[in-house]
N, C-alpha and C positions, 0 to 999 in steps of 0.2 A: 424477804419481806418487801412489799410494794411501798414506795414512797409517795404514792398518790399523784405522781406527775404523768400527765397524758402526753405522750410523744406524738408529734405531727406525723402524718402518713404520707406515702408517696402520692396518693390521690390528691391530698391537700396541696402538695407542692405543685402538681400538675395544674390544678385549678388556679393557683396563684400566678403561675408562669404563663398560663394560657396555652398549654401544650397537652399532649396525650400522656397517659401514664407510661406507655411504652417508651416515649421520648425521654422522660425522666429516668427510666431504668437504664437506657443507653448512655445517658450522661453520667450516671452514678457508676456505671461499669466501664467508663473511659473508652467508649466506642469512638475510634478516630474519624468515623464518617459523619459524626454530628457537626453541623456548622458551628463555628466559634461563637457567633452571635447568639445562637440558640443555647449553647452551653453556658454562656455567661448569664443569660436570662434565668435558666433553670438553677444554676448555682446561687444566683442572687436571691431567688425565691426560697431556696433551701436555707440560706443563711438567715433570711428574714424570719422564717418560721422556726428556726432552730432544729431543722431536720437532720438526723443522723442515719446513714445507711445501715442496714442490718449486716454486720460484718460476716457472720457465717454464711448467710445467703449469698452475699457478694462473692465470697470465696468459691462457693459451688458453681457460680455462673462463670467467673473469670479465671478460676484456677489460681488466683492470687489473693493473699490476705492483706497486702499492703502493710505488713508487720515485719520488722527486722529483729532477729535475735542477737543480743550482745552479751558476750561473756567477758567479765572483768576479773583480773587476778586479785585485786585488793582495793575495794572502793574507799577504804580509809586513807589510801595514798593519794596525795594531791594530783600526781601525774595521771592516775586513772580517772579521777573525778573530772579532770579537764578533758580527757578523752571522751567521756560520756557527754559532756556539754557540746563538744564538736559534733559527735554523732547525732545528737538530738537536734541540733541546729540544721544539719543537712537533711535529716528525715522529715522534720516538720515542714521545711521548705518544699518538699516533694509530696507532701500529703501522706507520709508513712508514719507508723507508730513504732515504738521500741519496747521489746520485752527484755529485761536485763537480769543476769544472774551473776553473783559474786562467787568465784570458785575457791577463794582462799588459797590460791596457788597449789591446789591439790588436784592431780590428774584424774583421780577417781571421781571426785566431785565434779570436775569439768565434764567428764563423759556423761555423768548423770544429768547434768544441766543441758548438754547437747540433746540427749534423748527427750528431755522434757520440752525443750523449745521446738524440736521437730514434731512432737505430738500436737503442738499448737499450730502446725502448718505455717510456720514463718516462711517468708519468701527467700530469706538468706540468713547467713550467720556471720558475725564478726567475732573472731577469737583474738582477744588482746593478750599478748604475752602467753600464748598457749604452752602448756606443759605436756601436751599429747605427742605421741610418736608420729613420725611421718606416715606410717601405714594406717594409723587410726584416722588421721586427717584425710587420707585418700578415700577411706570408706565413707567418711562424712560427705565428701565431695560427690560420691555416688548418689547421695540422697538430696543434697541441696547445694546452692551456690555458697561458697565459703570465701571469706576474706581474712587474711592473717595480718596482724600488726607485729612489728619487731622481728619478723622472721620470713625467710624465703622458703618455698616448697618446690620440689622438682616437678610436681604435677601441674601442667599448664592451665588446668581448670581452676586451680586455687589462686585467688587474687591476693596481691600483696600490697598493703599500705605500710611501708617501712621507713624508718629513719635510717640514716647511715651510721650504723653502730661503730664503723671504723672511725667515725668522727671523734672518738675518744683520743685519737692521735693528736688532736689539737691541744688537749690538756697536757698530754705527755710531752709534746714538743715545746710547749710553753715552759714547763718546769726545767727541761734540759737547757733551753735558751737562757734561763736565769742562773745557770751554773750548777744545778742540782745533779748529782751523780748517784746518790744513794736514795732510791725511790721505792716506796711501797704502794701496793694496790689493794684496795678493799673491794672484794668481789660481790656480785649479786647472787641471785638464787642459783643453787647448784645445778638444777636441771634446765636452766634457761639458756636458749640459744643466743639471746642478746647478751647475756652476761659473759658467755664464752667468747663471743666476738669482740666485746670491749676489752676483755683481759688480753686476748691475743693481739689486739691493736696496740695496747700499751707495751707489751713485750717486744713487738716488732719495732717500735720507735726506739726503744733502748738498745736493741741489738744493732740497729742501723747506725747508731752513734758509738758503737763499740763499748757500751756500758753493760754491767751485770744486770740480768733480768730482775724485775721487781720482786721484793718479798711480798707474797700474796696472802692476805687474810681472807679466808673463804669459810662459808658455812654459818656465818652470823646472820641474824634476822635483818631483813632489808628495812631498817628503821633508824631513827635517831639513836635509840638505845643500842641497836646492833652496831652502829658506827662507833659509839662510845666504847663498847667492848672490844671491837676489832682494833681500834687505835691503841688501846691499852696493851693488847697482845703484841702488836707491831713494836711498840716502844719497849716492851719487856724483852722481846727477841733481839731487836736491833736498835739500841738507844741512839745510834749515830745517824739514824734516818733523818733526812731533811726535806723530803718531798713526798706528798701523798696524792694519788689519783683515786677517786672513789667511783663506784659503779653509778651512783646517783647522788643527788643533793642531800637527801635525808641522811645517808651514811656519812657524807662529808661534814654535815653540820654536827653530827654526833662526834666525829673525829676531832673537830675544832674544840668542842667542849671538853673532851677527854684530855687533849694536849694542854689546854689551859689549866685544867684541874691539877695537872702534874707539874705546873710551873713553866711550861714551854710558852714562849711568845709566838703568836701567829700574826704575821709571817716572818718575824725576825729570826726565830729559831727553826721553824718548820712551816713549809708552804703546803696548802691543801686546796685541791680543785675538785669540783663535782661534775655532774652531768644532768641536764634537764632544764635548769633555770626556772625552778618552781617559784611561785609568787613571792615567798618570803626569803628567797636566797639573797636578795639585795638588802635585807633588813636584819640579818644576824650580825654579830660583832666578832671579827670584822666581816664586812660584806663578802659573800662567797664568789670567787672566780669559778666559772662553770661553762660548760658547753651548752649553749642555748638551743633548745628544741622547740619548734612551733607546735606545741602539744595539741592545742585546739584545732589547728589546721590538719594535723595528722588524723584526728578523729573525723573531721568533716570530709576530707578528701577520700578516706577509706570508705566511709558510708556512701559517698557519691559514686565511687567506683562500683560498689556493690549494687546500688540501685540502677545505675546505667546498664550494668551487665544483666541484671534481672529483667529489666524492661526490654532488653534486646534478646531475650530468651537465651542468655548465655553466650551471645555472639558479639559482645562489645569488643572494639579494637583495643588491644593492650590489656595486660593483666597486672600492671604494677604502677604505683605512684611513689615517687621518691621525694623525701623531704630534706632540704638543705639545712645544715646546722652551722653555727658559728660560735667562736669563743668570746665570752664576755669577761674581761679582766677587771677584777675588783680588788678588795684589800686583803684577801686571804693568801695571796701569793706575792713573793718578792725575791730578790737576789739571795743566793745561798751565802750565809755568813759563817758556816761552820766547816 
């Protein structure tokens, strides 16, 4: 249904800017040979008139849609919503748009979303916390520029915007330094490479200090409710446990609530640390000790890496960006008193 709004034409932009229609077309298609002064004049006229290029027509001419496909594992999780904000800030600054799909952490849904986005001729794909197998991602890289988050891939064509998942050692080392020797770990999604890396990082720290490996609670939903259930399971199996490292803050917050519901004092009886430093981690009771991840920057830098590579026809220098993490000590951890 038409809204009755008449869109300005390229001819009207040309008349307003005092140039030819061909020059307007070259500007809209990012021709590098157009003088910067002419480009600014044309873009100024386009903004004044409210002109929008015809996206399908531009794609046919340039071979680029100026659209990035973004696959998110769980938009209801604050971590991923902040990733989205970072990606959008980067793409908007470069004149790109974003098409987004929420995969629900289901690999079959993720593959269908990939096919859908590729059918829309996106210039590249960002897969956040992908559950796909390496060989599936290799096949996707045959069709488009791909960037992964939270995961490395052996194919040099696949870009990586990754946090240091081994940074979970900061939380484990912190608990050990406080005298905790009986430690539990609440794991992330079963098929997640990031979850595996963080669990291994925790195990490595305890082994290095000659301590028994953590009692691992896995297979629980990655949510506050999942953390609550996981904590109850850990306390049922090993009531003497005094320290907990969780895959993320949502699980850690659930663990705090479960421990308190059973009469444990946090941190006097049990210390709990998370990962991510989501916006309300500092506002729970007690405030959560956590490994702080610059989530927005992670999304921004990954999108920028993808755009740079796309605009260099896949020949950008470097295919990885790493994000530094640090430990934020708050009130949910303290010396071992048991």
